[in-house]
C-alpha positions in Angstrom: 55.7 94.8 185.0 54.5 91.3 185.9 57.0 89.0 187.6 57.1 85.5 185.9 58.1 84.1 189.3 54.5 84.7 190.4 53.5 82.0 188.0 56.2 79.4 188.8 57.8 79.9 192.2 57.5 77.1 194.7 56.5 74.5 192.1 58.3 71.4 190.8 59.4 71.2 187.2 60.2 67.8 185.7 63.0 67.8 183.2 62.7 65.2 180.5 66.3 64.0 180.1 68.5 61.0 180.7 71.7 62.8 179.4 72.4 65.2 182.3 70.9 68.3 180.6 70.0 69.5 184.1 73.6 70.7 184.4 72.9 73.3 181.7 69.2 74.0 182.3 68.4 73.6 186.0 70.6 76.4 187.6 69.3 79.1 185.3 65.6 78.2 185.6 65.7 77.6 189.3 67.4 80.9 190.1 65.2 82.9 187.7 61.8 81.4 188.2 61.9 80.0 191.7 60.9 76.4 191.0 62.7 73.1 191.7 63.9 71.0 188.7 63.8 67.3 189.1 64.8 64.5 186.7 62.2 61.7 186.7 63.7 58.3 187.5 64.0 55.9 184.6 62.8 58.4 182.0 64.0 57.1 178.6 64.5 59.9 176.1 66.1 57.4 173.6 62.5 56.3 172.8 62.1 59.7 171.1 65.0 59.2 168.8 68.8 58.8 168.9 71.5 60.7 167.1 73.1 57.4 166.0 70.0 56.5 164.1 69.0 53.4 166.1 65.7 55.0 166.9 64.1 57.5 164.5 62.7 60.7 165.9 58.9 60.5 165.9 58.3 64.0 164.6 59.9 67.4 163.9 62.2 68.9 166.5 59.7 71.1 168.4 57.0 68.4 168.3 59.4 65.9 169.7 60.2 68.2 172.6 56.5 68.6 173.3 56.1 64.8 173.3 59.0 64.4 175.8 57.5 67.1 178.1 54.0 65.5 178.0 55.4 62.1 178.7 57.3 63.4 181.7 54.1 64.9 183.1 52.2 61.7 182.6 54.9 59.7 184.3 55.2 62.0 187.3 51.8 63.5 187.7 53.3 67.0 187.9 51.9 70.0 186.0 55.2 71.7 184.9 57.8 70.1 182.6 60.9 71.1 180.7 62.2 69.4 177.6 64.9 70.1 175.1 65.7 68.8 171.7 68.7 69.3 169.4 69.2 69.0 165.7 72.4 69.2 163.6 73.0 70.0 160.0 73.8 72.8 157.6 73.2 76.4 158.9 70.0 77.7 157.4 71.6 81.0 156.2 75.2 79.7 155.7 74.8 76.2 154.3 78.6 75.5 154.2 78.7 75.7 158.0 77.5 73.1 160.3 75.2 74.2 163.1 73.4 73.1 166.3 69.8 74.1 166.7 68.6 73.7 170.2 65.1 74.3 171.6 64.2 74.3 175.2 60.4 74.1 175.9 58.4 74.8 179.1 55.0 73.1 179.3 52.7 74.3 182.0 49.4 72.4 182.3 48.3 74.4 185.3 48.2 77.7 183.3 47.9 76.1 179.8 51.2 77.6 178.6 53.8 76.4 176.2 56.9 78.7 175.9 59.9 78.0 173.7 63.5 79.2 173.6 65.7 78.6 170.6 69.3 79.0 169.6 71.1 78.3 166.4 74.9 78.1 166.9 77.8 77.3 164.6 79.8 76.3 167.7 79.6 72.6 167.2 81.9 69.6 166.6 79.3 67.8 164.5 81.5 65.8 162.2 82.2 62.3 161.0 84.8 60.5 158.9 85.5 57.1 157.3 88.8 55.6 158.5 90.9 52.6 157.7 93.0 52.3 160.8 92.9 53.0 164.6 95.6 55.7 164.2 93.6 57.5 161.6 90.6 57.4 163.8 92.5 58.8 166.8 93.8 61.7 164.7 90.3 62.6 163.6 88.9 62.2 167.2 91.5 64.5 168.6 90.7 67.1 166.0 87.1 67.3 167.2 87.8 67.5 171.0 88.4 63.9 172.1 88.7 62.8 174.9 86.7 65.6 176.5 84.1 65.0 173.8 82.8 61.4 173.3 83.0 59.5 170.1 80.8 56.9 168.2 82.2 54.1 166.1 80.2 52.3 163.5 80.8 49.5 160.9 81.1 51.3 157.5 78.7 49.9 154.8 76.5 48.4 157.5 75.9 51.2 160.0 76.0 49.0 163.0 77.1 50.8 166.2 80.1 49.1 167.7 80.4 51.6 170.6 79.4 55.1 171.7 80.2 57.4 174.5 83.9 56.6 174.0 86.2 58.8 176.0 89.2 56.6 176.5 91.8 56.2 173.7 92.3 52.5 174.2 88.5 51.9 173.9 88.4 54.0 170.7 91.3 52.0 169.1 89.7 48.7 170.0 86.3 49.7 168.7 87.7 51.0 165.4 89.7 47.7 165.0 86.5 45.7 165.5 84.5 47.9 163.1 87.2 47.5 160.3 87.2 43.8 160.8 83.4 43.6 160.5 83.1 46.0 157.5 82.9 44.5 154.0 85.1 47.3 152.7 87.4 47.2 155.8 86.4 50.7 156.9 85.0 52.2 160.1 82.9 55.3 160.5 83.8 57.5 163.5 81.4 60.3 164.6 81.2 62.8 167.4 78.8 61.7 170.1 76.2 64.4 170.1 74.4 63.4 173.4 74.7 66.2 175.9 76.6 64.3 178.6 79.3 63.4 176.1 79.5 66.8 174.3 80.4 69.8 176.4 80.1 72.1 173.4 76.5 71.1 172.8 75.8 71.5 176.6 76.9 75.1 176.2 74.4 75.7 173.3 71.7 74.2 175.5 72.6 76.8 178.1 72.1 79.5 175.4 68.7 78.1 174.5 67.7 78.1 178.1 68.7 81.8 178.3 66.6 82.4 175.2 63.6 80.7 176.9 64.0 82.9 180.0 63.9 86.0 177.7 60.7 84.9 176.1 59.2 84.1 179.6 60.1 87.5 180.8 58.1 89.1 178.0 54.8 89.7 179.8 51.5 90.4 178.0 50.8 94.1 178.3 47.1 93.3 178.7 47.0 90.5 181.3 50.6 90.0 182.5 50.9 86.4 181.3 54.5 85.4 180.6 55.6 84.4 177.2 54.2 87.2 175.1 55.9 85.8 172.0 56.1 86.2 168.3 53.5 84.4 166.2 54.0 86.0 162.8 56.5 88.2 160.9 56.2 90.3 157.7 58.8 91.0 155.1 59.5 94.5 153.6 62.7 95.9 155.3 63.7 98.6 152.9 67.0 98.4 150.9 69.6 100.7 152.4 70.7 101.9 149.0 67.4 102.5 147.1 64.6 102.0 149.6 63.0 99.1 147.7 61.2 96.6 150.1 63.1 93.4 150.4 62.1 89.9 151.7 63.9 90.6 155.0 61.6 90.9 158.0 60.3 94.4 158.8 57.7 93.8 161.5 56.4 91.0 163.8 53.2 90.2 165.7 53.2 89.1 169.3 50.3 87.3 170.9 49.3 86.2 174.4 48.4 82.6 175.0 46.0 83.5 177.8 43.9 86.5 176.6 44.9 86.4 172.9 45.9 90.1 173.0 48.0 91.0 169.9 50.6 93.7 169.3 52.7 94.5 166.3 56.2 96.0 166.3 59.5 96.2 164.5 61.4 93.0 164.0 63.8 92.9 167.0 66.6 91.1 165.1 66.6 93.1 161.9 68.9 96.0 161.1 67.4 99.5 160.4 67.7 98.8 156.6 68.6 95.9 154.4 71.9 95.3 152.8 71.6 95.9 149.0 72.6 92.3 148.4 69.0 91.3 149.5 67.4 93.9 147.2 65.5 92.7 144.1 66.3 96.0 142.4 70.0 96.5 143.3 70.8 92.7 143.1 68.3 91.2 140.7 
């Protein structure tokens, strides 16, 4: 079995972050792949979008991670970059639950490789609330992990950010008071700060996405040994466990090498042996 360290050991990987994501990403990648992670000085990831809406994300989540990594390579002149991007919203399978989808991308210009790890987790404090008083704001903040997790305060009706990265009760109370005064309806909006350095829960999910990246990197192409022999397509058809009818649940997947284009089909690794009858068009029409 090919060792992915042969592809990366001794190199420098630039991590496109300004929010201390190296705390979650660097130790795992350095120990597993043998390269050194550095954060480029003055790299501004806020130009690729902010959670508070000040700057819109230029593209979808994965494309934005690519843009960050490519920008870090241009800035530093290195050939290996890491970038991550998070997105928050309803869970794709359980819409009434909030989730954090994190991707961590490795971009290697020396070997012309792009490898991605992804995690979707319901472990998130992604929440917001409209409040009328500092005391109401403090109660909400404490319910979502404050002060170990930072908060954002906006002027309701206007959306202007009064303060973010708030981790001190007195600062929170003052910001809410200011927002209420500036709001036409005399309300403030308080949100969880989703930037990694102010959100230990999110930092943990970024760690999980980094572990997922390492699993993909460890999958070597059986033909040439290139790391990142990863899924490019999946087919439905998992049989119903009650009647055997094919369902829309995934049955098989195709893996492909980025270097030699070798392909291999196999069973879907995250599917059960058979589908629950609730997914069957015959048993549950």
